[in-house]
N, C-alpha and C positions, 0 to 999 in steps of 0.2 A: 502498280497502278491501283489495284483494288485496295491495298493497304492505305494508299494516299487518300482515296475517296472515303474510306471508313473513318480515318482520322479527321477529315474535314467535316463529316457529318457530326462526330462527337464534339468537335470544337464549336460548331454552329449551335448545337443543343445547349451546351454550357453557357454560351454567350446569351442565348435567348432567356434562360432562367435568371441570369445575373441582371439582365436588362429589366425583366419583369419585376424583380425585387427592388431595383432602383426606383422605378416609377411608382411602385406601391408605397414607397417610403419606408423608413426604418420602423421596426416594431417598437411600440411604446409599452412600458410596463404599466399595469393598472395602478392608479393612485392608492396610496395607503390610507386606510380609514383609522382615524384616531378616536378612540372611545374615551370620553371625558367622564371620569369617575368623581361624583359629587358625594361629599359626606352627608349622611342623613341629618336633617335638621330636627331638633326637638320641637314639640308642639308649641312651646312657649319658652323663649330663651331666658326670660327673667323669672320663670317659676322656681327654678332651682337656687335662687339667691335668697339669703336670709334678709328680711326687711324689718326694720324698726320704724316707729312712727309716733305721731300725735293724733289725737282725735278730739273733737268738740261738737256739741250738738244740743238738742232740746229733748227734755223728757215730758211726756204727757202721762201723768200717773193717777191711779185711782186704787180702790181697794175692793176686795171680795170678802164678804162675811159668810162663813159656812154654817153659822149657827142661828142667825136671826134674819130670815128673809124679809122682814119689815124694814130692816136697816138699809137705807140707800145713801149713796154718796156721789159727789161730783168730782170731776178731774181738776187737777191744778197743773201748772206748767213749771218746770224746773230746768236745771242745767246738768249736763254730763260732760266730763272732760278727763283726759288721761293719756296713758302711754299704751302703745300696741306693739306686738311682735308677731312675726309670721315665720315659721320654720317649716320648710318643705319636708315631707315624709316620703311619699311615693306618689307620682302623678296619678290622679289630680288632687291629692289630699295633703293639707298642711295643718300643722298645729298652731293655733292662734290664741295665745293667752293675752290678757289685758289687765291693766290696773287703772281703775276709774274712780273719780269722785262723782257721786250721783245724788241729785236732789229728788226726793219722792214725797208722797203725802196725799191728802185728799181734803175735801170740805164736805160738810153735812149740815142739814137743817135739823135742829133738835128742838125740844120743848122749851129750851132756855135761850134760843137764838141760833146764830150761825157759828159753827165750830170749824176751824181750819187747823190741820196739823201738817207741818212741814218737817221732814226728816232728812238728815244728811247721812249718806252711806259711803263706805269704801267697798266697791264691787271688784271681784276678781273673776271674770269669766274665763273658763278653761274650755276653749272651743275647738272643734274640728271644722276646717274650711274646705268645701268641696267645689272645685272649679268645674262648672257645667259647660262653659264656653269661654273663649277668650274675652276677658273683661266682665264676666258675670259669674258670681259664686254664691253659694248658700253656706250659712254657718249654723251650728247647733252644738249644744253641750251644757254642762252644769255651770253654775255660778255661785261662788262663795260671797256673801254680803255681810258687812259689819256695820252696825249702827254706831254713829259717832255723836250725834246730837239731835234733839227734838225741840221744836218750838210750837206750842199750842196757842191759838188765838180764839178768845171767846167774845163774840159780838152780840150783845143783847138788843141792840138798837138804841140804847140809851148810853151805854159806856162799853169800852173795849178793854179787856185785860189780856195780859200775855203771861205765858209760863214757858220758861226755857230751861232745859237741863242737858248736861253733857254726860255721855256714857264712856266709862273706861273700857278698854279693850280686854275684858276678862272672859270673853266667850259667852256671857249671859245674853247678849243681844246680837248674836251671829246667826245667820240663816243660810239655807240652801235654796237656790232658785234654778229654773230652767230657762234657756235662751234659744231662740231661733231667729234667723234674720237673713238678709241678702246684702250683697256687696256689688256695686257697679263701678268699674274703673272709668273715671273721666279721662284720665291720661295715665302715664307711667307712674306719676307721683301722687295722684289724688284719687279718692274714691268717695262715692256717695253710699252711706250706710243706713239701713233700716232694720230695727230690732224690736222684738217683743220678749219681755221676760216676766216670769210669774213665780212667786214664792211657793215652795213646796211645804214649808213649815209656817205656822202661824206666828204673828207678831203679838205678843201679850201686852195688853194695855194696862197701865197702872191706874187708870181712871175707871172706877166701877161702873160709871154711866156709859162707858164706851165699850163696844164689843172687841174681841180679838179679831184680827183681820190678816189678810194676805195682800201684799203689794202686787199690783200688775202695772207694767210700765211699757208704753210705746216710746221708742227712741228713734230719732232721725238726726243725722249729722254728717260731717265731712271728716275724712281721714287723710292724713298726709304721711307718705312713706319715704323713707330714706334708705338707700341701698349701698 
């Protein structure tokens, strides 16, 4: 009898635990957490692509005379146009050489009337381009410049005479200049450019009445890039 009662109590206890488990519901496993691994993005996806392009714009040129402070001149307007290249080195620096046709010159009032000189050059800027922010960069570096032709105009008020000469590329009329400027990207394929360049070496004049001078040029224009 005692054994029967003991077995009954054990059976009742097991049944109670099973019932409690049934009403509590089956245990659920905690949901797995999936960690999404994203590849780090570069600061600019197109920075590491080599870009070739075209550029065209306006020159506002004048001269600086280091020997005669009495000599003063006025600016004239010309054209610049050519080819551009941008080769990434290491973020945020690129090498940006160019090949440009550039019109320079100046005008001056002399004792004999108004004198205007227009010169045509082939310029080869060898620039470093520093990206300060996406869409905004600064450029700086040396420039090799080669004189190809010169046109002088003498206006006395009564008559106008012209003198034009062409220069062979023999190194006698080549100079070194410095360039600084900015570049603003309008979109992925177009940029607004602003530059200032200044000759380090003097341009020797063949006219004894005219001083030796150095070109200084402000440039503004548009560049178009192809990737």
